[in-house]
DOPA-392998 format. One record per residue (C-alpha): residue in three letters; x, y, z; residue number from 1. Coordinates in steps of 0.001 Angstrom, whole numbers, plus 500000, padded with zeros to 6 digits. Layout:
% residues N
{type = ALA	u = X	v = Y	w = Z	seq = NUM};
...
% end
This chain:
% residues 46
{type = MET	u = 349498	v = 545603	w = 549429	seq = 1};
{type = ASN	u = 347518	v = 542477	w = 548573	seq = 2};
{type = ILE	u = 343777	v = 543066	w = 548071	seq = 3};
{type = ARG	u = 341375	v = 540117	w = 548028	seq = 4};
{type = PRO	u = 337702	v = 540857	w = 547240	seq = 5};
{type = LEU	u = 334997	v = 539030	w = 549191	seq = 6};
{type = GLN	u = 332232	v = 536818	w = 547747	seq = 7};
{type = ASP	u = 331542	v = 537404	w = 544028	seq = 8};
{type = ARG	u = 333181	v = 540845	w = 543916	seq = 9};
{type = VAL	u = 335673	v = 541925	w = 541257	seq = 10};
{type = LEU	u = 338327	v = 544648	w = 541564	seq = 11};
{type = VAL	u = 338762	v = 546527	w = 538267	seq = 12};
{type = LYS	u = 341330	v = 549203	w = 537391	seq = 13};
{type = ARG	u = 339985	v = 551836	w = 535019	seq = 14};
{type = ILE	u = 341896	v = 552321	w = 531746	seq = 15};
{type = VAL	u = 342757	v = 556019	w = 531489	seq = 16};
{type = GLU	u = 342008	v = 557667	w = 528156	seq = 17};
{type = GLU	u = 344459	v = 560086	w = 526577	seq = 18};
{type = GLU	u = 343971	v = 563818	w = 527052	seq = 19};
{type = LYS	u = 344397	v = 564617	w = 523359	seq = 20};
{type = THR	u = 343863	v = 562952	w = 519977	seq = 21};
{type = LYS	u = 346579	v = 561763	w = 517597	seq = 22};
{type = GLY	u = 346097	v = 565009	w = 515663	seq = 23};
{type = GLY	u = 346941	v = 567044	w = 518789	seq = 24};
{type = ILE	u = 343417	v = 568232	w = 519657	seq = 25};
{type = ILE	u = 342908	v = 568453	w = 523427	seq = 26};
{type = ILE	u = 339636	v = 566869	w = 524594	seq = 27};
{type = PRO	u = 337956	v = 568636	w = 527567	seq = 28};
{type = ASP	u = 336595	v = 566525	w = 530446	seq = 29};
{type = THR	u = 333016	v = 567543	w = 529628	seq = 30};
{type = ALA	u = 333267	v = 566043	w = 526120	seq = 31};
{type = LYS	u = 334780	v = 562724	w = 527212	seq = 32};
{type = GLU	u = 332663	v = 559606	w = 527599	seq = 33};
{type = LYS	u = 333002	v = 557485	w = 530706	seq = 34};
{type = PRO	u = 335379	v = 554556	w = 530143	seq = 35};
{type = MET	u = 333765	v = 551210	w = 529388	seq = 36};
{type = GLU	u = 336990	v = 549193	w = 529624	seq = 37};
{type = GLY	u = 339200	v = 548197	w = 532512	seq = 38};
{type = GLU	u = 341748	v = 545687	w = 533726	seq = 39};
{type = VAL	u = 340690	v = 543002	w = 536229	seq = 40};
{type = ILE	u = 343026	v = 543201	w = 539222	seq = 41};
{type = ALA	u = 341473	v = 540617	w = 541578	seq = 42};
{type = VAL	u = 338475	v = 538247	w = 541736	seq = 43};
{type = GLY	u = 336728	v = 537005	w = 544880	seq = 44};
{type = PRO	u = 336459	v = 533283	w = 545718	seq = 45};
{type = GLY	u = 332669	v = 533145	w = 545188	seq = 46};
% end
């Protein structure tokens, strides 16, 4: 499927964080911060 945003819109795919640390500690959802990074998938023509 080809998605093309309208105007000045941007389509961003969220980068998923790992469920546990390198040391093997599992991080619960309540302790995770919201992701601040993503991958730009498409940009509108505006």
